[in-house]
N, C-alpha and C positions, 0 to 999 in steps of 0.2 A: 848748817843752821836749820831752824824750823821757820817756814814762811806761811802765814795765813793770808790768803787772797780773798777779797770781798768784792763781789760784782753784782750789778743788777741782772735780772734774769732774761736779758735779750742778747742776741748775737753781737750787737755793737759793743756791749760791755764784756761779754764772756769770751769773745774771740781773742782780744789782746791778753786777757788773763790766761787763756789756754796756752798762748804762745810763751808767756813768761813761765808758766808752770812746767812746760816741756824743757825749757833751758835750765831752770833751777833743778829739776829732777835729774837732768843729765849731769849736773855738777855734783850730785850726791846729796842735795838738800831735801828735806822732807817738806811736803806741800799739802795744805788743806784748803778747802774752798768753802766760803759761806755765800749763799745767794738766796733768791726767793723762789717760790713755787713755779713761776713761769719757766724756770730753767730745767725742769724735770725731764723734758724731752730733748734737751741739748747737752746734758752732761754725762751721758752714758760712757763716753770714752775720754772724759776729762782726766788729765794725768795728775790725780791727787789721791792721797791715801785715804782721805775721807771728804765727804761733801755733806754739809749741813744746810738745811733750809730754814730761814727765819721768816716770821711774819713781816709783811711790807705794806707800806701805805704812803700816799703822796698828799701832803697837806694842801688843801685848797683855800687860798687866802680869801676868796670871795664868798666862801661858805663857812661861817664860823663853826657851825655844828660839825661839818665834815672835817674841818681842820682839827677840832678838839678830839674827834675819834681817831684821826690819823696819828696825832701825838700820843694818844694812849697806846695804840698799836706799836708805835716806834719805841715807846718807853718799855713796854713788855719785851720787845725784841732785844733791847739793850741788856736787860737782866738775863735773858736766855743766852745771849752772846757772851756775857761775862763768864757764865758757868762753862760754856764750851771752850772759851779761850783759856781759862785756868787749866782745863784738862789737857789741852794740846800744848800749852806753854810755848807760844811762838817767840822767836827773836825779833820778828818784824811783822807788822800787819799792813797789807797793801790794798788800797781801795781803787777801784776802776770806774767810779762814777755811778750816779743814780741814787735815789733815796734809800734803796735797800743797803747801801754801804754805810749809812749813818750809824745804825746800831753796832756793828762790829768795830768800826773805827772809834766811836765814842766809848764803847766798852774798853777797848784797848788803851785809850788815852787815860781813862779813869784808873786803869791798872798800872800806869806808868810805863807802858811799852812803846817802843819805837813805831811810829806810824808814817806811812807814805800815801799820798794822794796822787794818782795819775790823771791829769786833765787831757782828754783825748781831743778836745775841740780847740779852735783858735781863740775862743772866749770862754772863761770859766763858767760852769753851771752852778746852780744854787747849792746843791749838796756839797760840792767840792769847796765852794767859798765858805760854807758853814764849818767844814772840817779843817780848813787850811791853817787856822791859828796854831793848832797843836801838832801839825804834821809837816813833813818834808814834801815839797811839791815837785813832781816830775811833769814835764810837758811834752806833748806830741809835736807842737809847732815851735819854731825858734822864738817867735814873739807871741806871748800870751799875756797881755796886760789885764789887770783886774784883781790880782791877788794881794798887792800891797806888800809883798815880801819877795825875797830872792827865790828863784826857781831854777831847776836843773833840766835842761833840754836833753831828752833821751830819744825822742821820736815815737812813732806809733808802732808797737809790735804787731806783726802780721803772722798768720798761720803759715806752716811749712808748705801747704798747698799753693799759697800765693807766691812764695819765693821760688817754688819749683816751676811755676808757670812762666816766670819772667824770662824773656828772650828778646832778641833784637826785633825792632819794628820793621816790617816790610811794607813798603808803599803799595797802595792798591794797583792792581793791573786792570783786568777786564771787569772785576767785581769789587764793589765797595761793601764791606761787611760792617753792618751797623748792629750794635747791641743796645737794647733798651731794657731797663729794669727800674723798679721804684720801691721795692719792699712792700710789706703788708699795708703800710699807711699811705703809700704814695704812688701806687701803680696805676690807679684809675685815670689820672690826668694824662698819662702817656697813652693809654688806650683811646682817650678822647681826641688827643691832638696829633700824635705821630702818624697814624695812617692817613689822616686827612692832609697833613703837610706833605707827605711823600707822594700822595696821589696827584698833587698839584705840580709836580716836577714834569719836565718833558718826557714823553714816552720812551725815548732812547735812554734817558737817565734811569727811569724806573726799571728798565730791563736789566740794568747793571747792578741793582741793589740786591743784597741778601740780608734780610732782617731776622734777628733773633730777639724775641721780646717776652719778658715776663708779664703775665696778665693775671688779674684776679679771675678765679674760675668763672664767675658770672659774666666776665667781659670777653672771654676767649672767642666765642662763636661770632660775635659781631665784629671783633677785631680781625678775625680770619677772613670773614666775608669782605671786609673793606680792602684788605690786601689782595685778595683774589680778584676783586673787581678792578683794581688798579694794575694788575699784572705784575705784582711784586712778590718774589719768593719770600716766605716767612715761616719761621719755626717758632711756635708759641707754646708756652707751658706756664703753669702757676708757680713753678719753682725749678731752679736748675741746681742740681747737686754739685756740678762741676763749674760753677760760675767763674773762678779764677782762670781756668783754662779757656773759657769762652771770652773773657776779657782779653786774654793774650791773642786770641784768634781774630779780634776785631780791629777795624781801622778807626772807628769812632764809637764812643760809648755815650749814650744819653741816659742820665740817671739823676738821683738825688745826691746830696753831698754830705752824708753822715761821715763821721770821723774815720770809721773803718773803711768805707768805700773810697774816700779820698786817698787814704794811705795805700790801699791795694792798687788803685789806678797808678799811683806814683811809683810803687815798687815794681809793678809790671811794666810801667812806662807806656801808657796808652792815652791818646788825646780824648778829651771828653767835652760834652756840653752839659753843664751842671744846672739843675733846677732845684734850688734849696726848698726844703719842706717849709711852708709858711706857718705862721701861727705861734712859733716858739717865742717866749718872752725874751730869751737871751739871743735869739737869732743866730744860734750856733752854726747851723748849716750854711747860712749866708756868709758868715765869716770864713768858714772852711773853703767854700767855693771861691770866694774872693782871693784867698791866699794862694790857691793853686792857679787861678787865672792871672794873678799878678806875676807869678813865676813864669807864665807863658805856656802852661800845660793844659789850659782849659778855657772855655767860654762860659761865663756865669750869666744866667738869665733868671731874674726873679720871676716867680710864677705868674704874677699879673701880666708880665710881658711875654710869657710863654704861650704864644698863639700859634695857630697853624701857619699863618702868614709869616710870622717871625722865623719859625723853624724852616719853612720852605726857603726863605731868603738865606738863612745860615748854611743850609746844606748846599744851596746853589753856589754860594761864595766858596765853600770848601772844595766843591768839585771843579770850580773854575781856577782855583789856585791850590792844587793838591800838595804842593811843597809845605803848606801849613801843617798838614798832618805829621810829616816827618819832624818838623821843627817842634811842634807841640809834644810829640812823643818824647823827644830828647829832653825838652824842658821838664816834663813830668817826671822822667827818670831821674833827672838831677835833683828834683824836689824830694824824692823818696829816700827812705832810710832802711834798707834791707837788714842792717845790723842792729835795729832798734831793740830787739829782744835781748841781745847780748849786752848792749849798752845799759839797758834797764837793769838786767841782773847784776852787772858790775856795781851800779849805783846803789841797788838794794843791799848788796853785801856790805858796801861801805857804811850805809846807814846802820845796819845791824851791828857791825863791828864797833862803830863809834859809840853806840848806846851801851854795848858791853864794856 
């Protein structure tokens, strides 16, 4: 079959699309991708026979003029998408979330094509709710209320690098390895809080810590100085190309709770302390964090409660009861769906066949 994938131009949207494209391509299907300009640095190795970039915009409800401009941009993108879709003639069009998926999915629906929306979070986003009426809904979480129609649980597809990193959890010995990352939108709070929290631990405990932390470039030097002053070994960088492997090497991960991050933690099977990114109207990261915490694989801490004192207390409790790490790792692993890409591909094939 021919499958057109539509994804917003960020890693959180593109990574699951990339995982699906790889599986579909391995099965002999033809794959194309539509995304927005933000993805130009991320799609060099995307396994698709063609990649098209569409104009994208996010309607701002509180600014009528900006909302009107965004709707004009999206409308023009729908017309462009229709032409591209007619040329590729897909059997199914699959959206992975974000406003840039609206033009391709809407264009496909006006052409009478089979469409699929994949909801990566534990609560549906606005774009996916808007597209849901005419689409089949696949979900990453077993329970995703809010669509008002039947959904199909397939899990969250993860990259091959994530599945390759998965291995058994080994309880900490003399060293507790801590991984900290927050993405471009959320790393600063960790630079502000984590070094101060760890510096408040007893000197004997600090000497047993090995920290790997992603920092914004402007925060690296002050963060490094804080760790050196506390006598804590730390490896700092603005970005880690081998993040899945670093997850697997960690005993505890402190991070945000985007859908891809939660899925990768679960597939690899590592305990985490999750601090949802605040401010989202849908509170999607909070729902994701709470779902993994309810399964026993994480501690969820809202950002207003994420203080140095709170983190010091949490790390102290974990060190005092190290069995929690092993139990949480096992629970996270049980929450993961390493076969999500295959399940997703099976379901997409079924949708395309049913439409034919």
